[in-house]
N, C-alpha and C positions, 0 to 999 in steps of 0.2 A: 851349384848344388851344395847343401850343407846338411850333414848328418848330426842331429842334436845329441845323440847318444855318445858318439865318439869325438865330436868336435871336428871331424874330418870334413874339409871342403874340397871341392873339385870343380874344374871347368870342363865343359863338354863342347867340343868343336866338331863340325862336320866338313868333310872334304870329298870332292869328286876326284877320282884317280883312274887312270887307264887300267882296266881290269888285268891286263898283262903285267902291270907293275905292282899289283896288290901284295904279292908274295915278297917282293923286294922291300916294300914299305914295312911290312910286318917284321921281317928279319932285322931291318935297321932299328926299328923301335924296340924290339926285344933285346937288342944289344945294350940299350939304355935301360937296364932292368929297374923296375919300380917307378920309372918316370912317366909312364902312361899305360893305358889299356886301349887296344884297338879292337873294334867290333865292326863287323860288316852290317851296314844299315840296309843297303839295297845292292845285292850282288850284280844284278843285270845292269843297273845304272852306274855301277862303280862308286857307290857312296859308302864312305866309312865314317864311323863315329870314333872320335879320339877323346878319351877322358883323362884329364891331367890333374894330379893333386896340386892344390894351389901353390905349394912351395916350389914347384917345378915349372910354373907357367912361363916365366921369363926364359928359362933354359929351353923349353919346348918351342917357344916362339922363334928362337934362334935356329933350332934344328929344322923347323918347318921351312924357314927361309932358305937354309942351306939345301934342303931336299928339293925345293922348287927349281934349283939349278940342275938337278939330276933327273927329275921325273915331272910329269904333268900332275900338278896338285893344285886344285882350285877350291878355296874355302867357300862353303855354302852357308847361308844364314836362314834360320826359320822364317816362314814356314817351309818345310822341306816337302818335296813331292811325296805322295803317299806310296807305300810299298805295293 
């Protein structure tokens, strides 16, 4: 995603996570302030949307890999199931 007014670019990724682990994921990502925004895409299915500023994409990729050792985190690719 690219915002022509601000020059801000971001990457959006989707993951399926066990619903019981969503709060844990949220708190971990919030600890890395400004590195991403987490939104719930489909609560029933446990699908979250992670938006990452382009400057943090490599750091976030490393964090996602580390988190996969702690929780069930499966990346999904479009087209996503409808809500």
